[in-house]
C-alpha positions as a Markdown table, in Angstrom:
| # | Residue | x | y | z |
|---|---|---|---|---|
| 1 | Met | 32.9 | -11.2 | 87.0 |
| 2 | Glu | 33.2 | -11.7 | 83.3 |
| 3 | Asp | 30.1 | -12.3 | 81.1 |
| 4 | Gln | 31.9 | -14.9 | 78.9 |
| 5 | Ile | 31.1 | -18.4 | 80.1 |
| 6 | Lys | 34.2 | -20.5 | 80.7 |
| 7 | Ile | 34.3 | -24.3 | 80.7 |
| 8 | Ser | 36.7 | -26.1 | 83.0 |
| 9 | Pro | 36.6 | -29.8 | 82.3 |
| 10 | Ser | 37.4 | -32.0 | 85.3 |
| 11 | Ile | 40.2 | -34.5 | 84.6 |
| 12 | Leu | 38.8 | -36.6 | 87.4 |
| 13 | Ser | 36.7 | -38.2 | 84.6 |
| 14 | Ala | 39.6 | -38.6 | 82.3 |
| 15 | Asn | 41.6 | -41.8 | 81.5 |
| 16 | Phe | 44.4 | -41.6 | 84.0 |
| 17 | Ser | 46.5 | -44.0 | 82.0 |
| 18 | Lys | 46.8 | -41.4 | 79.3 |
| 19 | Leu | 46.3 | -38.2 | 81.2 |
| 20 | Gly | 48.7 | -36.1 | 79.2 |
| 21 | Glu | 46.9 | -37.0 | 75.9 |
| 22 | Glu | 43.5 | -36.2 | 77.6 |
| 23 | Val | 44.7 | -32.7 | 78.6 |
| 24 | Leu | 46.0 | -32.0 | 75.1 |
| 25 | Ala | 42.6 | -33.2 | 73.6 |
| 26 | Leu | 40.7 | -30.9 | 76.0 |
| 27 | Glu | 42.9 | -27.9 | 74.9 |
| 28 | Lys | 42.2 | -28.8 | 71.2 |
| 29 | Ala | 38.5 | -29.1 | 72.0 |
| 30 | Gly | 38.2 | -25.6 | 73.3 |
| 31 | Ala | 38.4 | -26.0 | 77.1 |
| 32 | Asp | 39.1 | -22.6 | 78.8 |
| 33 | Tyr | 40.6 | -24.1 | 81.9 |
| 34 | Ile | 41.8 | -27.6 | 83.1 |
| 35 | His | 40.1 | -28.5 | 86.4 |
| 36 | Ile | 42.2 | -30.6 | 88.7 |
| 37 | Asp | 40.6 | -32.1 | 91.8 |
| 38 | Val | 43.1 | -32.8 | 94.6 |
| 39 | Met | 41.7 | -35.1 | 97.3 |
| 40 | Asp | 43.6 | -36.4 | 100.3 |
| 41 | Gly | 41.5 | -39.3 | 101.7 |
| 42 | His | 41.2 | -37.2 | 104.9 |
| 43 | Phe | 39.2 | -34.0 | 104.2 |
| 44 | Val | 37.2 | -36.0 | 101.7 |
| 45 | Pro | 36.9 | -39.8 | 101.4 |
| 46 | Asn | 39.0 | -40.3 | 98.3 |
| 47 | Leu | 42.6 | -40.0 | 97.0 |
| 48 | Thr | 43.4 | -38.4 | 93.7 |
| 49 | Ile | 46.6 | -36.7 | 92.4 |
| 50 | Gly | 49.5 | -34.8 | 94.0 |
| 51 | Pro | 51.8 | -32.0 | 92.8 |
| 52 | Asp | 54.0 | -34.3 | 90.8 |
| 53 | Val | 51.2 | -35.1 | 88.3 |
| 54 | Ile | 50.5 | -31.4 | 87.9 |
| 55 | Lys | 54.2 | -30.7 | 87.4 |
| 56 | Asn | 54.4 | -33.4 | 84.6 |
| 57 | Leu | 51.2 | -32.0 | 82.9 |
| 58 | Arg | 52.3 | -28.4 | 83.0 |
| 59 | Pro | 54.7 | -28.3 | 80.1 |
| 60 | Leu | 51.9 | -29.8 | 77.8 |
| 61 | Thr | 49.7 | -26.7 | 77.7 |
| 62 | Lys | 49.4 | -23.0 | 78.6 |
| 63 | Lys | 45.8 | -23.5 | 79.7 |
| 64 | Val | 44.9 | -22.2 | 83.2 |
| 65 | Phe | 45.3 | -25.0 | 85.7 |
| 66 | Asp | 42.2 | -24.6 | 88.0 |
| 67 | Val | 43.3 | -26.6 | 91.0 |
| 68 | His | 40.7 | -27.4 | 93.7 |
| 69 | Leu | 42.3 | -28.5 | 96.9 |
| 70 | Met | 40.1 | -30.8 | 99.0 |
| 71 | Ile | 42.9 | -31.4 | 101.6 |
| 72 | Ser | 43.4 | -30.5 | 105.2 |
| 73 | Pro | 45.3 | -28.7 | 106.7 |
| 74 | Val | 45.6 | -26.9 | 103.4 |
| 75 | Asp | 48.4 | -24.4 | 104.2 |
| 76 | Asn | 51.0 | -27.2 | 104.3 |
| 77 | Tyr | 50.5 | -27.9 | 100.5 |
| 78 | Ile | 49.9 | -24.5 | 98.9 |
| 79 | Lys | 53.6 | -23.9 | 98.0 |
| 80 | Ser | 54.0 | -27.4 | 96.4 |
| 81 | Phe | 51.0 | -27.0 | 94.2 |
| 82 | Ala | 51.9 | -23.4 | 93.3 |
| 83 | Glu | 55.4 | -24.6 | 92.2 |
| 84 | Ala | 54.0 | -27.6 | 90.3 |
| 85 | Gly | 52.1 | -25.2 | 88.0 |
| 86 | Ala | 48.7 | -24.3 | 89.5 |
| 87 | Asp | 47.2 | -21.0 | 88.3 |
| 88 | Ile | 44.2 | -20.8 | 90.5 |
| 89 | Ile | 44.4 | -22.5 | 93.9 |
| 90 | Thr | 41.0 | -23.0 | 95.6 |
| 91 | Phe | 40.5 | -24.2 | 99.2 |
| 92 | His | 37.7 | -24.9 | 101.7 |
| 93 | Pro | 37.2 | -22.6 | 104.7 |
| 94 | Glu | 36.9 | -25.8 | 106.9 |
| 95 | Ala | 40.4 | -26.9 | 105.8 |
| 96 | Thr | 42.2 | -24.0 | 107.5 |
| 97 | Lys | 42.3 | -22.4 | 110.9 |
| 98 | Asp | 42.9 | -18.9 | 109.5 |
| 99 | Ile | 41.2 | -18.0 | 106.1 |
| 100 | Ser | 43.1 | -14.7 | 105.8 |
| 101 | Lys | 46.4 | -16.5 | 106.3 |
| 102 | Thr | 45.6 | -19.1 | 103.7 |
| 103 | Ile | 44.6 | -16.4 | 101.2 |
| 104 | Gly | 47.9 | -14.6 | 101.9 |
| 105 | Leu | 49.9 | -17.8 | 101.3 |
| 106 | Ile | 48.3 | -18.2 | 97.9 |
| 107 | Arg | 48.8 | -14.5 | 97.0 |
| 108 | Ala | 52.5 | -14.8 | 98.1 |
| 109 | Glu | 52.9 | -17.5 | 95.4 |
| 110 | Lys | 51.4 | -15.0 | 92.9 |
| 111 | Lys | 48.5 | -17.3 | 92.2 |
| 112 | Lys | 44.8 | -16.6 | 91.9 |
| 113 | Val | 42.7 | -17.4 | 95.0 |
| 114 | Gly | 39.6 | -19.5 | 95.0 |
| 115 | Ile | 37.4 | -20.3 | 98.0 |
| 116 | Ser | 34.9 | -23.2 | 97.9 |
| 117 | Leu | 31.6 | -24.0 | 99.6 |
| 118 | Lys | 30.3 | -27.5 | 100.0 |
| 119 | Pro | 26.5 | -28.0 | 99.5 |
| 120 | Lys | 25.8 | -27.6 | 103.2 |
| 121 | Ser | 28.4 | -24.9 | 103.9 |
| 122 | Glu | 26.9 | -21.5 | 104.6 |
| 123 | Ile | 27.8 | -18.3 | 102.9 |
| 124 | Lys | 28.6 | -16.6 | 106.2 |
| 125 | Leu | 31.7 | -18.8 | 106.4 |
| 126 | Ile | 33.3 | -16.8 | 103.5 |
| 127 | Glu | 31.2 | -13.7 | 103.1 |
| 128 | Lys | 33.7 | -11.2 | 104.6 |
| 129 | Phe | 36.4 | -12.6 | 102.3 |
| 130 | Leu | 34.6 | -12.2 | 99.1 |
| 131 | Gly | 36.5 | -9.0 | 98.3 |
| 132 | Lys | 39.8 | -10.8 | 98.8 |
| 133 | Val | 39.4 | -13.7 | 96.4 |
| 134 | Asp | 39.3 | -14.2 | 92.6 |
| 135 | Leu | 36.8 | -17.1 | 92.5 |
| 136 | Ile | 34.0 | -18.6 | 94.5 |
| 137 | Leu | 33.6 | -22.3 | 93.8 |
| 138 | Ile | 30.1 | -23.6 | 94.7 |
| 139 | Met | 30.0 | -27.4 | 95.1 |
| 140 | Ser | 26.8 | -28.8 | 93.6 |
| 141 | Val | 27.6 | -32.3 | 94.9 |
| 142 | Glu | 29.3 | -33.5 | 98.1 |
| 143 | Pro | 33.1 | -33.3 | 97.4 |
| 144 | Gly | 35.0 | -36.6 | 97.1 |
| 145 | Phe | 33.7 | -38.5 | 94.1 |
| 146 | Gly | 33.0 | -37.8 | 90.5 |
| 147 | Gly | 29.7 | -38.7 | 88.7 |
| 148 | Gln | 27.2 | -37.6 | 91.4 |
| 149 | Lys | 23.9 | -36.0 | 90.8 |
| 150 | Phe | 23.6 | -32.2 | 90.8 |
| 151 | Ile | 22.0 | -30.7 | 93.9 |
| 152 | Pro | 19.6 | -28.0 | 92.8 |
| 153 | Asp | 19.4 | -26.4 | 96.2 |
| 154 | Val | 22.8 | -24.8 | 95.6 |
| 155 | Leu | 21.4 | -22.5 | 92.9 |
| 156 | Asn | 19.9 | -20.3 | 95.6 |
| 157 | Lys | 23.3 | -20.1 | 97.3 |
| 158 | Thr | 24.8 | -19.2 | 93.9 |
| 159 | Lys | 22.2 | -16.3 | 93.3 |
| 160 | Lys | 22.9 | -15.0 | 96.8 |
| 161 | Ile | 26.6 | -14.8 | 96.2 |
| 162 | Arg | 26.1 | -13.2 | 92.8 |
| 163 | Asp | 23.8 | -10.6 | 94.5 |
| 164 | Ile | 26.3 | -9.9 | 97.3 |
| 165 | Leu | 29.1 | -9.4 | 94.7 |
| 166 | Arg | 26.9 | -7.0 | 92.7 |
| 167 | Lys | 25.7 | -5.1 | 95.7 |
| 168 | Asn | 29.3 | -4.5 | 96.9 |
| 169 | Asn | 30.7 | -4.0 | 93.4 |
| 170 | Leu | 33.1 | -6.9 | 93.9 |
| 171 | Lys | 34.7 | -8.7 | 90.9 |
| 172 | Ala | 35.0 | -12.4 | 91.3 |
| 173 | Asp | 34.3 | -15.4 | 89.2 |
| 174 | Ile | 31.5 | -17.9 | 90.3 |
| 175 | Glu | 32.2 | -21.4 | 89.4 |
| 176 | Ile | 29.9 | -24.4 | 89.9 |
| 177 | Asp | 31.2 | -28.0 | 90.2 |
| 178 | Gly | 29.4 | -31.2 | 90.5 |
| 179 | Gly | 26.9 | -33.0 | 88.3 |
| 180 | Val | 26.8 | -30.2 | 85.7 |
| 181 | Asn | 25.2 | -31.5 | 82.5 |
| 182 | Phe | 23.3 | -30.4 | 79.5 |
| 183 | Asp | 20.1 | -30.3 | 81.5 |
| 184 | Asn | 21.2 | -28.0 | 84.3 |
| 185 | Cys | 23.9 | -25.9 | 82.8 |
| 186 | Ser | 21.6 | -23.1 | 81.8 |
| 187 | Glu | 20.1 | -22.9 | 85.4 |
| 188 | Ala | 23.7 | -22.7 | 86.7 |
| 189 | Lys | 24.4 | -19.8 | 84.4 |
| 190 | Asn | 21.1 | -18.0 | 85.1 |
| 191 | Ala | 22.0 | -18.3 | 88.9 |
| 192 | Gly | 25.2 | -16.4 | 88.3 |
| 193 | Ala | 27.9 | -19.0 | 87.5 |
| 194 | Asn | 30.3 | -17.9 | 84.7 |
| 195 | Ile | 32.6 | -20.9 | 85.0 |
| 196 | Leu | 31.2 | -24.5 | 84.8 |
| 197 | Val | 33.2 | -27.5 | 85.8 |
| 198 | Ser | 32.0 | -30.7 | 84.2 |
| 199 | Gly | 33.7 | -34.2 | 84.1 |
| 200 | Ser | 31.3 | -37.0 | 83.2 |
| 201 | Thr | 29.3 | -35.1 | 80.7 |
| 202 | Ile | 32.3 | -33.8 | 78.8 |
| 203 | Phe | 34.1 | -37.1 | 78.6 |
| 204 | Lys | 31.2 | -39.4 | 78.1 |
| 205 | Glu | 28.3 | -37.8 | 76.3 |
| 206 | Asn | 28.1 | -37.9 | 72.4 |
| 207 | Gln | 30.6 | -40.7 | 72.3 |
| 208 | Gly | 33.2 | -38.7 | 74.0 |
| 209 | Asn | 33.1 | -35.8 | 71.5 |
| 210 | Leu | 34.9 | -33.3 | 73.7 |
| 211 | Lys | 34.5 | -30.3 | 71.4 |
| 212 | Lys | 30.8 | -30.8 | 71.0 |
| 213 | Asn | 30.1 | -31.4 | 74.7 |
| 214 | Ile | 32.1 | -28.3 | 75.6 |
| 215 | Glu | 30.2 | -26.2 | 73.1 |
| 216 | Ile | 26.8 | -27.4 | 74.3 |
| 217 | Leu | 27.7 | -26.6 | 77.9 |
| 218 | Arg | 29.0 | -23.1 | 77.0 |
| 219 | Asn | 26.0 | -22.2 | 74.7 |
| 220 | Asn | 23.0 | -24.1 | 76.2 |
């Protein structure tokens, strides 16, 4: 895990009528990654974007596309999202019958592997795979919708994962996603997160001053 805090703005909160412009604005504002939430209306109760949108955004920026797949069965879609331009592909253990196979499919596409836990998902679901992934995404809201309130209970889970990584000398990023704002971002970092995903706060606070909001989240 790197000490440098990275900010991965979620384009779920962007203006979809001018998504390309929004991505360029995030790059200019100093975003480290671009977080792309993919929902299928089946694994989670909402529909968002597919590979074609990512493919169209890809030529606009060299920023890391941090793609969170909330789709099931996830294996069927990995190749499509990899070819569209995802750099990190994150999946949920509940969305696959074989976690090792899913990790292998992502690795075969030469992409970084992320694995995600919903607020009620237990660490034991992924513990034996922590040495095989690049990123652990802790959901601090129930996946499916933007603009929800942060669930503080996930901070204990974050600390436990950080401690497991340290104890076993494993290198992986810890990312927190859901309701991250100026009030709780320091708690998330103190718990062990080094990547913060934020949507509503980045796009709406301070009259939508993206640069200012990203810097506050990074430095608070």
